[in-house]
SEKEMAR-148429 format. One line per field, with one value per residue (C-alpha): residue in one letter; x, y, z. Coordinates in steps of 0.25 Angstrom, whole numbers. Example, Ala and Ser with C-alpha at 12.3 -4.5 7.8 and 13.67 -1.06 7.14 Angstrom:
SEKEMAR-148429
residuo = (A | S)
east = (49 | 55)
north = (-18 | -4)
up = (31 | 29)
end
This chain:
SEKEMAR-148429
residuo = (M | S | R | R | R | T | E | K | Q | I | P | S | R | Q | R | R | Y | G | R | T | K | R | L | A | A | C | A | A | L | A | L | C | G | A | L | P | R | V | A | H | A | G | P | P | F | Q | T | D | D | P | E | P | I | E | Y | K | H | T | E | M | Y | A | F | T | L | V | D | S | T | G | K | N | A | G | G | T | V | L | E | A | P | A | Y | E | V | N | Y | G | A | L | P | N | V | H | L | H | L | V | I | P | M | T | T | L | W | Q | P | M | G | G | E | R | N | F | G | I | G | D | L | E | T | G | V | K | L | R | F | I | Q | E | T | A | H | R | P | Q | V | G | I | F | P | F | F | E | F | P | T | G | S | V | D | K | G | L | G | V | G | S | T | W | Y | R | M | P | M | W | A | Q | K | S | W | G | K | K | D | R | E | W | T | S | Y | G | G | G | G | E | T | V | F | S | G | D | A | H | A | A | G | Y | A | N | F | P | F | A | G | W | L | V | Q | K | Q | L | N | E | K | L | T | L | A | A | E | L | F | G | H | G | A | E | G | P | A | G | T | A | E | H | S | A | T | M | L | D | V | G | G | T | Y | E | F | R | D | G | F | D | L | L | F | A | G | G | R | S | V | H | G | E | P | E | N | Y | G | Y | L | A | L | Y | W | T | W | G | P | K | G | A | G | E | E | G | S | G | E | K | P | A | S | K | M | L | A | A | M | T | H | M | H | L | R)
east = (276 | 283 | 276 | 264 | 262 | 250 | 244 | 229 | 222 | 209 | 212 | 226 | 234 | 242 | 252 | 244 | 253 | 266 | 279 | 269 | 277 | 275 | 279 | 289 | 300 | 311 | 324 | 337 | 342 | 354 | 356 | 367 | 381 | 385 | 372 | 367 | 357 | 343 | 330 | 318 | 304 | 294 | 295 | 294 | 282 | 268 | 269 | 277 | 285 | 286 | 301 | 306 | 319 | 331 | 332 | 338 | 339 | 332 | 327 | 323 | 316 | 315 | 304 | 294 | 281 | 270 | 256 | 245 | 231 | 231 | 227 | 213 | 212 | 219 | 230 | 245 | 254 | 269 | 277 | 290 | 299 | 295 | 303 | 301 | 310 | 310 | 317 | 320 | 316 | 315 | 319 | 307 | 301 | 303 | 297 | 292 | 290 | 286 | 286 | 280 | 280 | 268 | 263 | 248 | 242 | 227 | 219 | 211 | 221 | 220 | 231 | 245 | 249 | 262 | 266 | 269 | 260 | 255 | 267 | 268 | 274 | 274 | 280 | 284 | 284 | 289 | 284 | 287 | 301 | 304 | 310 | 313 | 298 | 291 | 289 | 291 | 278 | 276 | 267 | 269 | 258 | 258 | 253 | 250 | 250 | 242 | 253 | 249 | 239 | 225 | 221 | 233 | 229 | 242 | 237 | 225 | 223 | 223 | 232 | 230 | 237 | 242 | 242 | 250 | 256 | 267 | 275 | 288 | 296 | 310 | 317 | 329 | 344 | 349 | 350 | 341 | 329 | 314 | 305 | 290 | 281 | 267 | 255 | 245 | 236 | 226 | 227 | 218 | 213 | 206 | 192 | 195 | 203 | 191 | 182 | 192 | 190 | 201 | 198 | 205 | 211 | 220 | 233 | 242 | 254 | 264 | 278 | 289 | 303 | 316 | 330 | 337 | 351 | 358 | 353 | 339 | 326 | 313 | 299 | 284 | 272 | 257 | 250 | 235 | 227 | 212 | 203 | 208 | 195 | 192 | 203 | 214 | 222 | 217 | 202 | 201 | 210 | 222 | 233 | 246 | 259 | 272 | 286 | 299 | 312 | 324 | 338 | 349 | 360 | 368 | 366 | 355 | 351 | 340 | 331 | 317 | 306 | 293 | 281 | 268 | 253 | 240 | 236 | 222 | 212 | 215 | 225 | 237 | 252 | 264 | 278 | 289 | 304 | 313 | 327 | 330 | 340 | 343 | 353 | 355 | 365 | 372 | 366 | 354 | 344 | 348 | 345 | 332 | 327 | 328 | 334 | 346 | 347 | 350 | 337 | 328 | 319 | 319 | 308 | 307 | 300 | 288 | 285 | 273 | 264 | 255 | 241)
north = (74 | 78 | 75 | 70 | 56 | 49 | 35 | 32 | 20 | 13 | 9 | 16 | 27 | 36 | 48 | 61 | 72 | 67 | 73 | 76 | 71 | 71 | 74 | 91 | 92 | 100 | 98 | 103 | 94 | 94 | 90 | 81 | 85 | 100 | 106 | 116 | 111 | 112 | 108 | 100 | 97 | 85 | 75 | 73 | 82 | 82 | 96 | 96 | 107 | 112 | 110 | 99 | 93 | 98 | 95 | 81 | 78 | 66 | 64 | 52 | 49 | 36 | 39 | 33 | 40 | 37 | 43 | 39 | 43 | 32 | 18 | 21 | 31 | 30 | 21 | 23 | 23 | 21 | 23 | 16 | 14 | 25 | 32 | 46 | 50 | 64 | 68 | 82 | 80 | 95 | 108 | 111 | 97 | 83 | 70 | 62 | 47 | 40 | 25 | 22 | 8 | 10 | 3 | 5 | 3 | 3 | 9 | 2 | -9 | -12 | -20 | -15 | -15 | -12 | -9 | 2 | 14 | 23 | 28 | 43 | 52 | 67 | 79 | 91 | 104 | 118 | 129 | 141 | 143 | 149 | 163 | 172 | 177 | 165 | 151 | 139 | 132 | 118 | 106 | 92 | 83 | 68 | 56 | 43 | 30 | 18 | 9 | 6 | -6 | -1 | -14 | -12 | 2 | 7 | 14 | 23 | 14 | 25 | 37 | 49 | 63 | 75 | 89 | 99 | 112 | 117 | 130 | 132 | 144 | 144 | 156 | 158 | 154 | 142 | 130 | 137 | 139 | 139 | 133 | 132 | 125 | 120 | 118 | 108 | 100 | 89 | 74 | 69 | 54 | 48 | 43 | 29 | 34 | 42 | 30 | 23 | 34 | 44 | 59 | 70 | 79 | 92 | 93 | 105 | 108 | 118 | 116 | 125 | 120 | 125 | 121 | 120 | 117 | 111 | 97 | 99 | 105 | 104 | 107 | 107 | 106 | 107 | 97 | 95 | 86 | 84 | 72 | 60 | 52 | 39 | 31 | 41 | 40 | 53 | 53 | 68 | 80 | 83 | 93 | 88 | 95 | 88 | 91 | 86 | 89 | 84 | 81 | 81 | 70 | 74 | 81 | 73 | 64 | 68 | 63 | 68 | 67 | 72 | 69 | 75 | 73 | 80 | 92 | 93 | 83 | 68 | 63 | 59 | 57 | 58 | 54 | 54 | 50 | 49 | 49 | 58 | 58 | 68 | 68 | 74 | 81 | 94 | 107 | 100 | 106 | 120 | 117 | 125 | 126 | 141 | 141 | 137 | 124 | 132 | 140 | 128 | 125 | 115 | 107 | 92 | 79 | 78 | 73 | 63 | 58 | 46 | 46)
up = (208 | 204 | 209 | 222 | 220 | 225 | 223 | 223 | 226 | 224 | 213 | 215 | 221 | 211 | 212 | 212 | 209 | 205 | 209 | 211 | 211 | 204 | 223 | 224 | 234 | 239 | 233 | 229 | 218 | 210 | 196 | 191 | 189 | 192 | 190 | 200 | 211 | 207 | 213 | 208 | 213 | 213 | 223 | 235 | 236 | 230 | 225 | 212 | 204 | 190 | 189 | 179 | 181 | 173 | 158 | 155 | 169 | 176 | 190 | 198 | 211 | 218 | 228 | 238 | 240 | 249 | 250 | 260 | 265 | 275 | 276 | 278 | 267 | 253 | 258 | 255 | 242 | 242 | 230 | 231 | 224 | 214 | 204 | 197 | 185 | 179 | 166 | 161 | 147 | 143 | 149 | 159 | 157 | 164 | 162 | 174 | 178 | 191 | 193 | 206 | 213 | 223 | 235 | 239 | 253 | 251 | 262 | 273 | 274 | 259 | 251 | 247 | 233 | 226 | 211 | 201 | 202 | 190 | 182 | 183 | 171 | 169 | 163 | 171 | 162 | 167 | 159 | 167 | 172 | 186 | 187 | 199 | 200 | 193 | 197 | 187 | 183 | 177 | 175 | 178 | 173 | 177 | 170 | 178 | 170 | 176 | 179 | 193 | 196 | 198 | 205 | 215 | 217 | 211 | 199 | 194 | 182 | 172 | 168 | 177 | 177 | 186 | 180 | 189 | 188 | 197 | 200 | 208 | 213 | 220 | 227 | 237 | 237 | 230 | 239 | 249 | 239 | 241 | 231 | 230 | 220 | 219 | 210 | 207 | 197 | 195 | 195 | 184 | 182 | 171 | 170 | 174 | 187 | 190 | 189 | 199 | 209 | 206 | 205 | 199 | 209 | 211 | 218 | 222 | 231 | 235 | 240 | 247 | 248 | 254 | 250 | 263 | 258 | 246 | 251 | 257 | 252 | 260 | 257 | 261 | 252 | 253 | 243 | 240 | 232 | 229 | 231 | 223 | 223 | 230 | 223 | 227 | 240 | 245 | 242 | 247 | 245 | 254 | 257 | 261 | 267 | 263 | 267 | 262 | 254 | 246 | 251 | 241 | 243 | 231 | 217 | 210 | 222 | 232 | 243 | 242 | 254 | 258 | 266 | 271 | 274 | 272 | 280 | 274 | 268 | 266 | 275 | 267 | 268 | 258 | 258 | 247 | 248 | 236 | 230 | 219 | 208 | 196 | 185 | 171 | 162 | 167 | 162 | 155 | 165 | 160 | 146 | 142 | 156 | 157 | 171 | 178 | 187 | 199 | 198 | 198 | 209 | 221 | 224 | 223 | 224 | 213 | 211 | 217 | 229 | 231 | 234)
end
């Protein structure tokens, strides 16, 4: 995420950040019915944002995500098919679920394994609303449950966590808006995961996006993470430059895309491609939100990156 997603190996590769989704993209998305156009963030980038989806609305991503440090380093992880669902349970709060089917190519010509990865859940909470002179701010903690096979390298084997805080600000004319968001946090493993070779590590990112017209938004981000330990895909720290965006086919149906590679530290490549749907009752997003839909940010694609 909203997340960036990363998968770890030896014994496993797992999503680091979540749309990081938790992977955050550039988007101008439309809600169902006659609601004004709004934007959201999360996938396809590794940097996420603080903006939850509209109250009582649902969004779903069918995505493919790849992260690689090369056949002679940490190997390659491909999440496909993978699905993310978010639901606006309360004003300024949404619930998050990712179900990833994962393929792992071990480094040094090792075996290839396929199966379900660790299940990702989370709650995005915005506690500061955006104004003309103040950014919105929120948290998006993730809980990764050990559903992936440790023996196949598809799971960590114990519950692990990501604890980020994000801020976002938009400016400019409607349908030509600029948006910038970023922040960071910490990925935390249990004692069992530490014993298996995983290390707690920080992550941080910042993104700038521009809505070019009613259909297309483009963005670029810098995203960095600390050393993940010998069991991680990226044993050393890395800083990555990613570019991508969102194209709206019609209201509530978008294409999200992003890709990039490291510019400092551990060599690493990242790619994300998704179809996005959103739907919900008319006017529900305004209840208790404290802001009009037309004033909400663009950003997009959390959600999530593999390691």
